[in-house]
C-alpha positions in Angstrom: 0.0 0.2 0.5 1.2 3.7 -1.3 0.5 7.2 0.3 -2.7 8.7 -1.1 -4.1 12.1 -0.5 -7.7 11.8 0.1 -9.7 15.4 0.1 -12.0 16.2 2.5 -13.6 19.1 4.3 -13.6 19.9 8.4 -16.0 22.3 10.9 -14.0 24.2 12.9 -14.5 26.7 15.3 -11.9 29.5 15.1 -11.2 33.1 15.9 -9.9 33.6 12.3 -8.2 32.4 9.5 -5.0 31.3 10.5 -6.4 30.5 13.6 -8.8 27.8 11.8 -5.5 27.1 9.3 -3.3 26.2 12.8 -6.4 24.2 14.4 -6.9 22.2 11.3 -2.8 21.4 10.9 -2.4 20.9 14.7 -5.6 17.8 14.6 -4.5 16.5 11.7 -1.1 15.8 12.7 -1.9 14.7 15.8 -4.4 12.0 14.1 -2.4 11.3 11.5 1.1 11.8 12.4 1.9 13.9 9.2 3.7 17.3 9.3 2.1 20.3 7.6 4.5 21.0 5.3 2.6 18.1 3.6 -1.5 19.0 4.3 -2.1 21.5 2.0 -4.8 23.5 2.8 -7.2 24.9 -0.5 -10.2 26.8 0.9 -10.5 28.3 3.6 -14.9 29.9 4.5 -16.6 31.1 7.0 -19.8 28.9 7.6 -23.6 29.4 8.6 -23.6 26.9 11.8 -26.8 25.8 11.4 -25.0 24.2 8.2 -22.4 21.8 10.5 -23.6 18.4 11.4 -19.5 18.6 13.6 -20.8 18.3 17.2 -18.3 20.1 18.4 -19.8 23.1 16.0 -23.5 22.5 17.7 -22.5 22.7 20.4 -20.8 26.2 20.4 -23.2 27.3 18.6 -26.4 25.9 20.8 -27.9 28.5 22.1 -27.2 31.0 18.9 -28.8 28.1 16.9 -32.3 28.2 19.3 -32.9 31.7 18.4 -32.0 31.4 14.4 -34.3 30.3 11.9 -34.4 27.4 10.3 -32.3 27.4 6.9 -35.0 27.3 3.8 -34.9 24.5 1.8 -34.3 24.3 -1.2 -38.0 23.0 -2.0 -39.7 26.0 -1.0 -41.0 27.3 -3.4 -39.9 30.8 -4.7 -41.9 34.8 -4.8 -42.3 34.9 -8.9 -43.5 31.3 -8.7 -47.1 31.6 -9.4 -48.8 28.7 -7.0 -51.7 26.9 -7.8 -54.2 28.5 -6.3 -53.8 31.7 -8.0 -54.4 30.2 -11.1 
């Protein structure tokens, strides 16, 4: 078996982008015994905590999530489309 690169994403709680990158390097390095120079981070984006399924993120934002409105589902009707009742 040889070395293989695998793409993945992680939800991290951090103050800024530099802190998030540091935490990813730390987590991956400790779990898989890899050096920071072998880890390549393609992007680092801020997400809505309602989109995360990571237990640490859900626990950290628990009080905020309780007061936030749910994310609209993709199945909801748009304002431009007439409903069945209007026709």
